[in-house]
C-alpha positions as CSV (number, residue, x, y, z in Angstrom):
1,X,0.0,0.0,0.0
2,X,2.8,2.4,0.9
3,X,4.5,1.7,-2.4
4,X,1.3,2.4,-4.3
5,X,0.8,5.6,-2.4
6,X,4.4,6.7,-3.3
7,X,3.9,5.9,-7.0
8,X,0.6,7.8,-7.1
9,X,2.4,10.8,-5.5
10,X,5.2,10.7,-8.0
11,X,2.6,10.8,-10.9
12,X,0.7,13.6,-9.2
13,X,3.9,15.6,-8.5
14,X,5.1,15.2,-12.1
15,X,1.7,16.4,-13.4
16,X,1.9,19.5,-11.1
17,X,5.4,20.4,-12.2
18,X,4.5,20.0,-15.9
19,X,1.3,22.1,-15.6
20,X,2.8,24.7,-13.4
21,X,0.9,23.7,-10.2
22,X,3.9,24.0,-7.9
23,X,4.2,26.9,-5.4
24,X,7.1,29.2,-4.7
25,X,9.3,31.1,-7.2
26,X,6.2,32.1,-9.3
27,X,4.1,29.1,-10.2
28,X,6.1,26.7,-12.3
29,X,9.3,28.7,-12.1
30,X,11.7,27.0,-9.6
31,X,13.4,29.1,-7.0
32,X,17.0,29.8,-8.1
33,X,19.7,28.7,-5.7
34,X,23.4,29.1,-6.4
35,X,26.4,27.4,-4.7
36,X,30.1,26.9,-5.3
37,X,32.0,23.6,-5.6
38,X,33.2,22.3,-2.2
39,X,31.0,24.6,-0.2
40,X,27.6,24.3,1.5
41,X,24.2,25.5,0.2
42,X,20.8,25.6,1.8
43,X,17.4,25.1,0.0
44,X,15.2,27.4,2.1
45,X,11.5,27.3,2.9
46,X,9.8,30.4,1.2
47,X,6.4,29.6,2.7
48,X,4.7,31.7,5.4
49,X,3.5,29.0,7.8
50,X,0.7,29.4,10.3
51,X,0.6,25.8,11.4
52,X,3.4,23.3,12.4
53,X,4.8,21.2,9.6
54,X,3.7,17.6,9.8
55,X,6.1,16.3,7.2
56,X,8.6,17.4,4.5
57,X,9.8,15.1,1.7
58,X,12.8,16.1,-0.3
59,X,13.3,14.9,-3.9
60,X,15.8,15.2,-6.7
61,X,15.1,15.0,-10.5
62,X,17.5,12.8,-12.4
63,X,17.1,11.8,-16.1
64,X,13.4,12.3,-16.0
65,X,13.0,10.4,-12.7
66,X,12.1,11.7,-9.2
67,X,14.4,10.3,-6.5
68,X,13.4,10.4,-2.9
69,X,16.3,11.8,-0.9
70,X,15.1,12.4,2.7
71,X,12.1,13.1,4.9
72,X,11.6,15.2,8.0
73,X,8.9,13.9,10.3
74,X,8.4,13.6,14.1
75,X,11.1,16.2,14.5
76,X,13.7,13.9,12.9
77,X,15.6,14.1,9.6
78,X,15.6,10.7,7.9
79,X,17.6,10.0,4.8
80,X,15.7,7.8,2.3
81,X,18.4,7.1,-0.4
82,X,22.1,6.7,0.4
83,X,23.1,6.5,-3.3
84,X,22.6,10.2,-3.8
85,X,24.4,12.8,-1.7
86,X,25.8,10.2,0.7
87,X,26.5,11.8,4.1
88,X,26.1,15.3,2.6
89,X,22.4,16.1,3.5
90,X,21.1,17.6,6.7
91,X,17.9,19.2,7.9
92,X,18.2,22.9,8.6
93,X,16.1,25.7,10.2
94,X,14.1,23.3,12.4
95,X,13.7,20.9,9.5
96,X,12.1,23.4,7.1
97,X,15.2,23.7,4.9
98,X,17.6,21.2,3.3
99,X,21.4,21.7,3.7
100,X,23.8,20.1,1.1
101,X,27.5,19.9,2.0
102,X,30.6,19.6,-0.2
103,X,28.9,20.6,-3.4
104,X,29.9,19.0,-6.7
105,X,29.2,20.1,-10.3
106,X,26.8,17.1,-10.8
107,X,24.6,18.4,-7.9
108,X,23.1,21.0,-10.2
109,X,19.5,20.3,-11.0
110,X,15.9,20.5,-9.9
111,X,15.0,19.7,-6.3
112,X,11.4,19.4,-5.0
113,X,10.1,19.8,-1.4
114,X,6.7,18.5,-0.5
115,X,5.4,20.2,2.6
116,X,2.5,18.6,4.5
117,X,1.0,21.3,6.7
118,X,-2.3,20.9,8.5
119,X,-3.4,18.2,6.1
120,X,-2.6,20.3,3.0
121,X,0.2,19.5,0.6
122,X,2.3,22.3,-0.8
123,X,5.1,21.8,-3.3
124,X,8.2,24.0,-3.8
125,X,10.7,23.5,-6.7
126,X,14.3,24.7,-6.6
127,X,16.8,25.1,-9.4
128,X,20.3,24.5,-7.9
129,X,23.2,25.7,-10.0
130,X,26.7,24.7,-8.8
131,X,29.6,26.8,-10.1
132,X,33.3,26.3,-10.1
133,X,35.3,28.8,-8.1
134,X,37.2,31.5,-10.0
135,X,40.6,30.4,-10.9
136,X,43.8,31.4,-9.1
137,X,45.8,33.5,-9.6
138,X,43.8,36.7,-9.4
139,X,42.8,38.6,-12.5
140,X,45.5,40.2,-14.6
141,X,45.3,43.9,-15.8
142,X,47.1,45.0,-18.9
143,X,47.6,48.8,-19.5
144,X,48.3,50.3,-22.9
145,X,48.3,53.8,-24.3
146,X,45.9,54.7,-27.1
147,X,47.6,54.6,-30.4
148,X,46.1,57.9,-31.5
149,X,46.2,59.8,-28.3
150,X,48.7,59.8,-25.5
151,X,46.0,61.1,-23.1
152,X,44.0,57.9,-23.2
153,X,44.9,54.7,-21.3
154,X,43.2,51.3,-22.0
155,X,42.9,48.9,-19.1
156,X,42.0,45.3,-19.9
157,X,41.2,42.7,-17.2
158,X,41.1,39.0,-17.8
159,X,41.2,35.6,-16.0
160,X,42.0,32.2,-17.5
161,X,38.4,31.1,-17.9
162,X,35.8,31.1,-20.6
163,X,32.8,30.7,-18.3
164,X,29.8,32.6,-19.6
165,X,28.7,33.4,-16.0
166,X,31.7,35.8,-15.4
167,X,31.1,39.5,-15.3
168,X,33.6,42.4,-14.9
169,X,33.3,45.8,-13.2
170,X,35.8,48.5,-12.2
171,X,36.2,50.8,-9.3
172,X,38.8,53.5,-8.7
173,X,40.4,55.0,-5.7
174,X,41.1,58.7,-5.7
175,X,42.0,60.7,-2.5
176,X,41.1,57.7,-0.4
177,X,37.5,57.1,-1.8
178,X,36.4,54.1,-3.7
179,X,34.0,54.8,-6.6
180,X,32.3,52.6,-9.2
181,X,33.8,53.5,-12.6
182,X,32.3,51.1,-15.3
183,X,31.3,47.6,-16.2
184,X,33.1,45.4,-18.8
185,X,36.5,43.7,-19.1
186,X,38.1,46.8,-20.9
187,X,37.8,50.4,-20.0
188,X,39.4,53.6,-21.4
189,X,40.5,56.3,-18.9
190,X,41.5,59.9,-19.7
191,X,44.9,60.6,-18.1
192,X,44.1,64.3,-17.9
193,X,41.0,63.7,-15.8
194,X,42.6,61.4,-13.2
195,X,45.1,62.3,-10.5
196,X,48.6,60.7,-10.6
197,X,47.7,58.7,-7.5
198,X,44.5,57.2,-8.9
199,X,44.3,53.4,-8.5
200,X,41.9,51.1,-10.5
201,X,40.5,47.8,-9.3
202,X,39.1,45.1,-11.6
203,X,36.3,42.9,-10.0
204,X,35.6,39.5,-11.7
205,X,32.6,37.6,-10.3
206,X,30.0,34.9,-10.9
207,X,26.9,34.4,-8.8
208,X,28.9,32.4,-6.2
209,X,32.3,34.2,-5.9
210,X,34.2,37.4,-6.4
211,X,37.9,38.2,-7.0
212,X,39.8,41.3,-7.7
213,X,43.2,42.9,-8.5
214,X,44.3,46.5,-8.5
215,X,46.8,48.7,-10.4
216,X,47.8,52.4,-10.4
217,X,46.8,54.3,-13.4
218,X,50.3,55.7,-13.9
219,X,52.4,54.6,-15.7
220,X,50.3,53.4,-18.6
221,X,52.3,51.0,-20.7
222,X,55.8,51.5,-22.2
223,X,54.4,54.4,-24.3
224,X,53.9,56.4,-21.2
225,X,57.1,58.3,-21.9
226,X,55.3,60.0,-24.7
227,X,52.6,61.4,-22.4
228,X,52.4,65.2,-22.0
229,X,52.9,64.9,-18.2
230,X,56.2,63.1,-18.6
231,X,57.3,65.6,-21.3
232,X,56.4,68.5,-19.0
233,X,58.6,67.0,-16.2
234,X,61.5,66.6,-18.6
235,X,61.2,70.2,-19.7
236,X,61.3,71.2,-16.0
237,X,64.5,69.3,-15.4
238,X,66.4,70.2,-18.6
239,X,67.3,73.8,-17.5
240,X,68.6,72.6,-14.2
241,X,70.6,69.9,-15.9
242,X,72.1,72.4,-18.3
243,X,73.2,74.7,-15.4
244,X,74.7,71.7,-13.5
245,X,76.7,70.7,-16.6
246,X,77.9,74.3,-17.0
247,X,79.1,74.5,-13.4
248,X,80.8,71.1,-13.6
249,X,82.6,72.1,-16.8
250,X,83.7,75.4,-15.2
251,X,85.1,73.6,-12.1
252,X,87.0,71.2,-14.3
253,X,88.5,74.0,-16.4
254,X,89.6,76.0,-13.3
255,X,91.1,72.9,-11.8
256,X,93.2,72.3,-14.8
């Protein structure tokens, strides 16, 4: 009888998921949950409950099948299937949430929680996405002067990954204050508009992790020698250098 009840429930649950009968996350749209490889994630309970929970059944969708993972009843968390997530599942938040430890890439997928509350069944679907951590070392910034203007500096940020979930943003520090500058892996900065002490930071992130590296705006590439600021400094030092050479030549002549 128990087996028949379980099979009928699986059929009913599949029908509700297909026709959008699940609750939470907007009808048939599963709640998005993101985790990172090796870390721990929690599938929360989004329901507002006015009665104690009688039972919670947790399931995982694999190759078109629904696998029973665990059940919370009588204030106890009971694992139903040891072949999936062995020793990595726990009840959380008084049994209303599911905690998954030591995440793996293959853990990504659809999870379903069946809540039995005051004789009423409520179903929540979750879409778990497990992401790889950003690679180490940290991002690399390349700085090059614009080929047509010595007043523009191009900053390009990159990491050794082709993941489509990566996004880039830039902040800069000027006079001790951090400010958002722009989004994207490459930015162009006017050397005239930024102080010599300006420092730029590239932030690379996916939904699970964030990494960064910083660089001063000056100097900007090997071509920085052509920048007007550097030429101005050279013009300031040339007269002093000429005077010094004249004095040195006079001293040598007198000594002879």
